[in-house]
C-alpha positions as CSV (number, residue, x, y, z in Angstrom):
1,X,44.1,65.7,-167.3
2,X,41.2,67.6,-168.9
3,X,38.4,68.6,-166.6
4,X,35.1,66.8,-167.2
5,X,33.0,69.9,-166.6
6,X,34.5,72.1,-169.4
7,X,33.0,72.4,-172.8
8,X,36.3,71.6,-174.5
9,X,35.6,69.5,-177.6
10,X,37.5,66.5,-176.5
11,X,37.0,62.8,-176.7
12,X,39.1,60.9,-174.2
13,X,39.5,57.3,-175.3
14,X,41.0,54.7,-173.1
15,X,41.1,50.9,-173.5
16,X,40.1,49.7,-170.0
17,X,39.2,46.0,-170.3
18,X,39.3,42.9,-172.5
19,X,37.1,39.8,-172.0
20,X,37.6,36.4,-173.6
21,X,35.4,35.3,-176.5
22,X,32.5,32.8,-176.2
23,X,30.3,32.6,-179.2
24,X,31.4,35.5,-181.4
25,X,34.6,36.2,-183.2
26,X,37.4,37.4,-180.8
27,X,37.3,41.1,-180.2
28,X,39.6,43.2,-182.2
29,X,39.4,47.0,-182.4
30,X,40.6,47.1,-186.0
31,X,38.8,43.9,-187.2
32,X,35.8,44.8,-189.3
33,X,34.3,41.4,-188.6
34,X,34.0,42.0,-184.9
35,X,30.7,43.7,-184.1
36,X,30.6,46.8,-181.9
37,X,28.1,48.0,-179.4
38,X,28.1,51.7,-178.5
39,X,26.4,52.9,-175.3
40,X,25.7,56.7,-175.2
41,X,24.6,58.0,-171.8
42,X,24.5,61.2,-169.8
43,X,26.2,60.4,-166.5
44,X,28.8,58.2,-164.9
45,X,26.7,55.2,-163.5
46,X,24.0,55.3,-166.2
47,X,25.9,52.6,-168.1
48,X,26.0,50.2,-165.1
49,X,22.4,50.8,-163.9
50,X,20.9,50.4,-167.3
51,X,23.2,48.2,-169.4
52,X,26.0,46.8,-167.2
53,X,25.0,43.2,-167.6
54,X,24.5,43.7,-171.3
55,X,28.0,45.1,-171.6
56,X,29.3,42.0,-169.7
57,X,27.4,39.6,-171.9
58,X,28.5,41.0,-175.2
59,X,32.0,41.7,-174.3
60,X,32.3,38.1,-173.2
61,X,31.0,37.1,-176.7
62,X,33.7,39.0,-178.5
63,X,31.8,42.2,-179.1
64,X,33.7,45.5,-178.7
65,X,31.7,47.6,-176.2
66,X,32.3,51.4,-176.3
67,X,30.8,53.9,-173.9
68,X,30.3,57.6,-174.4
69,X,29.6,59.5,-171.2
70,X,28.5,63.1,-171.8
71,X,28.9,64.7,-168.4
72,X,31.0,64.3,-165.3
73,X,28.1,63.9,-162.9
74,X,29.3,66.8,-160.8
75,X,25.8,67.9,-159.9
76,X,25.0,64.5,-158.4
77,X,25.3,63.0,-155.0
78,X,28.6,62.5,-153.2
79,X,27.3,59.7,-151.0
80,X,25.9,59.6,-147.4
81,X,28.1,60.3,-145.6
82,X,29.9,62.2,-148.4
83,X,32.9,60.5,-149.9
84,X,34.4,63.7,-151.1
85,X,33.9,67.5,-151.3
86,X,31.8,69.0,-154.0
87,X,34.9,70.2,-155.7
88,X,36.4,66.7,-155.7
89,X,33.3,65.0,-157.0
90,X,34.0,65.2,-160.7
91,X,37.4,63.5,-160.4
92,X,36.0,60.9,-158.0
93,X,33.1,60.1,-160.3
94,X,35.5,59.7,-163.3
95,X,37.6,57.2,-161.2
96,X,34.4,55.3,-160.3
97,X,33.3,55.3,-163.9
98,X,36.7,53.8,-165.1
99,X,36.5,51.1,-162.4
100,X,33.0,50.2,-163.3
101,X,33.7,50.2,-167.0
102,X,36.6,47.8,-166.5
103,X,34.4,45.5,-164.5
104,X,31.7,45.2,-167.2
105,X,34.1,44.8,-170.1
106,X,33.9,48.2,-171.7
107,X,36.8,48.4,-174.1
108,X,36.8,52.2,-174.8
109,X,35.5,55.1,-172.8
110,X,34.8,58.5,-174.5
111,X,34.3,61.4,-172.1
112,X,32.6,64.2,-173.9
113,X,33.2,66.8,-171.3
114,X,29.9,68.6,-170.7
115,X,28.5,70.0,-167.4
116,X,26.0,67.9,-165.5
117,X,22.5,69.4,-165.6
118,X,23.5,71.7,-168.5
119,X,23.8,69.1,-171.3
120,X,20.7,70.5,-173.1
121,X,22.7,73.7,-173.6
122,X,25.6,71.9,-175.3
123,X,26.5,73.4,-178.7
124,X,24.7,71.0,-181.2
125,X,27.4,71.2,-183.8
126,X,30.1,70.3,-181.3
127,X,28.5,67.3,-179.7
128,X,27.3,66.1,-183.2
129,X,30.9,66.2,-184.4
130,X,32.1,64.3,-181.3
131,X,29.5,61.6,-181.6
132,X,29.6,61.3,-185.4
133,X,33.4,61.0,-185.3
134,X,33.1,58.3,-182.7
135,X,30.4,56.4,-184.6
136,X,32.4,56.5,-187.9
137,X,35.6,55.4,-186.2
138,X,34.0,52.6,-184.1
139,X,31.3,51.7,-186.7
140,X,28.9,50.1,-184.2
141,X,26.2,47.7,-185.3
142,X,24.0,48.8,-182.3
143,X,23.8,52.0,-180.4
144,X,22.0,52.2,-177.1
145,X,20.8,55.4,-175.4
146,X,17.8,56.8,-173.5
147,X,14.3,57.1,-174.9
148,X,13.1,60.6,-175.9
149,X,11.6,61.1,-172.4
150,X,14.9,60.2,-170.8
151,X,13.4,57.3,-168.8
152,X,12.7,59.6,-165.8
153,X,12.4,63.0,-167.5
154,X,15.9,64.0,-166.4
155,X,16.9,66.9,-168.7
156,X,20.4,65.4,-169.4
157,X,18.8,62.0,-170.3
158,X,16.5,63.7,-172.7
159,X,19.3,65.8,-174.2
160,X,21.6,62.8,-174.8
161,X,18.8,60.9,-176.4
162,X,18.3,63.7,-178.8
163,X,22.0,64.2,-179.5
164,X,22.6,60.4,-180.0
165,X,19.7,60.0,-182.4
166,X,20.9,63.0,-184.4
167,X,24.4,61.6,-184.6
168,X,23.2,58.2,-185.7
169,X,21.4,59.6,-188.7
170,X,24.2,62.2,-189.4
171,X,26.9,59.5,-189.3
172,X,25.2,57.7,-192.3
173,X,25.0,60.9,-194.4
174,X,28.2,61.8,-196.2
175,X,27.2,65.4,-196.4
176,X,27.6,65.8,-192.6
177,X,31.2,66.3,-191.4
178,X,33.0,64.8,-194.4
179,X,36.3,65.1,-192.6
180,X,35.3,62.9,-189.7
181,X,35.6,59.6,-191.6
182,X,33.6,57.5,-194.1
183,X,29.8,57.3,-193.5
184,X,28.4,54.5,-191.4
185,X,24.9,53.1,-191.1
186,X,24.1,52.0,-187.6
187,X,22.1,48.8,-187.9
188,X,20.0,49.4,-184.8
189,X,19.3,52.2,-182.4
190,X,17.9,50.9,-179.1
191,X,16.4,52.9,-176.2
192,X,16.2,52.1,-172.5
193,X,12.5,51.7,-171.8
194,X,10.4,54.6,-170.5
195,X,9.9,52.9,-167.2
196,X,12.8,52.0,-165.0
197,X,13.8,48.5,-166.4
198,X,14.4,47.1,-162.9
199,X,10.7,47.8,-162.2
200,X,9.6,46.1,-165.4
201,X,11.8,43.1,-164.5
202,X,9.3,42.2,-161.8
203,X,6.5,41.7,-164.2
204,X,5.5,38.1,-164.8
205,X,4.9,38.8,-168.5
206,X,7.3,41.5,-169.6
207,X,6.5,40.7,-173.2
208,X,3.1,42.1,-172.8
209,X,4.4,45.6,-172.2
210,X,4.7,47.9,-175.3
211,X,8.3,49.1,-175.6
212,X,9.9,45.9,-174.3
213,X,11.4,44.7,-177.6
214,X,14.5,43.1,-176.2
215,X,14.8,41.1,-172.9
216,X,18.5,40.4,-172.3
217,X,19.2,37.6,-169.9
218,X,22.3,38.8,-167.9
219,X,21.9,36.5,-165.0
220,X,25.3,34.9,-165.6
221,X,26.9,38.3,-165.0
222,X,24.8,39.6,-162.1
223,X,27.8,39.4,-159.7
224,X,29.9,41.5,-162.0
225,X,27.1,44.0,-162.5
226,X,26.7,44.2,-158.7
227,X,30.4,44.8,-158.3
228,X,30.2,47.6,-160.9
229,X,27.3,49.2,-159.1
230,X,29.4,49.2,-155.9
231,X,32.3,50.7,-157.8
232,X,30.0,53.8,-158.2
233,X,30.4,54.4,-154.4
234,X,29.1,58.0,-154.5
235,X,25.8,56.6,-155.9
236,X,25.4,53.9,-153.2
237,X,22.0,55.2,-152.1
238,X,20.5,54.7,-155.6
239,X,22.1,51.2,-155.9
240,X,20.7,50.2,-152.5
241,X,17.3,51.6,-153.1
242,X,16.8,50.1,-156.6
243,X,18.7,46.8,-156.2
244,X,20.5,45.7,-153.1
245,X,17.8,46.4,-150.6
246,X,15.1,44.6,-152.7
247,X,14.1,41.1,-151.8
248,X,14.3,40.0,-155.4
249,X,17.7,41.6,-156.0
250,X,19.0,38.7,-158.0
251,X,16.1,38.9,-160.4
252,X,16.5,42.6,-160.9
253,X,20.2,42.2,-161.6
254,X,19.6,39.4,-164.0
255,X,17.7,41.0,-166.8
256,X,18.0,44.2,-168.9
257,X,15.4,45.6,-171.3
258,X,15.5,47.7,-174.4
259,X,13.2,49.2,-177.1
260,X,13.9,49.4,-180.8
261,X,14.0,52.9,-182.1
262,X,15.6,52.3,-185.5
263,X,16.3,48.9,-187.1
264,X,15.0,46.1,-189.2
265,X,11.5,44.7,-188.6
266,X,11.4,42.5,-185.5
267,X,10.3,38.9,-186.2
268,X,8.8,38.8,-182.7
269,X,8.7,40.8,-179.5
270,X,10.6,40.5,-177.4
271,X,13.9,39.2,-178.8
272,X,16.8,38.1,-176.6
273,X,19.7,39.5,-178.7
274,X,20.3,43.1,-179.6
275,X,22.2,41.9,-182.7
276,X,19.3,39.7,-183.9
277,X,18.5,40.4,-187.6
278,X,21.5,42.5,-188.3
279,X,23.3,39.9,-190.4
């Protein structure tokens, strides 16, 4: 198995879960009629903390949910007490990621193979090729990543926001990487809000906050999101601090927020569907 912390230009794809349909056409990887949602994040656990309920919701509706994770998270915490040695952490975090991805209905997982905390130094041409190839193959209607400030100014969050935005525009231009597949126009690029969304979820009027363009009700999937958070066992302190120890935990688990970066004009703010207006 390839090591997550190398800079090898690899995209490791694995079908990890399949949910039933409810409201959209049944999911089919090769069916052009089935919409795709692509999540592009920096670390194992980002997908669950920020979009785990959204992945559950859309996969249950027949959307193919694909996740690109840029680093192995080897510079992160190993738990308290530690669940492994520092040397064992990358492999354990990959195992946790795969378990969480299966729980939230992610159909394909792309591991980009960059070192945690060094993502900003990734060769731009290489990561562009990885992401453009993935976008042109999966042809997502919606791509979700961090905002330009990385939500909390984490350098890897900022870097993956930059790389994802670059790839979305390059994927639509046939002059870029002509050997990586036919061009594809992503219908919407959405960002995680600049503030931690579970903090905004406490607000009585979330719609009044600039940058809250989509409020996704994921209350029906809060138990599954909670299970996915617990699957990231090395990150239990963050999960406890931000969710499980809070008196309004159910409320925080039941909503996820996004901001439109690129896409059609919004008829109102906020909307309740990331695919609204995309045809």
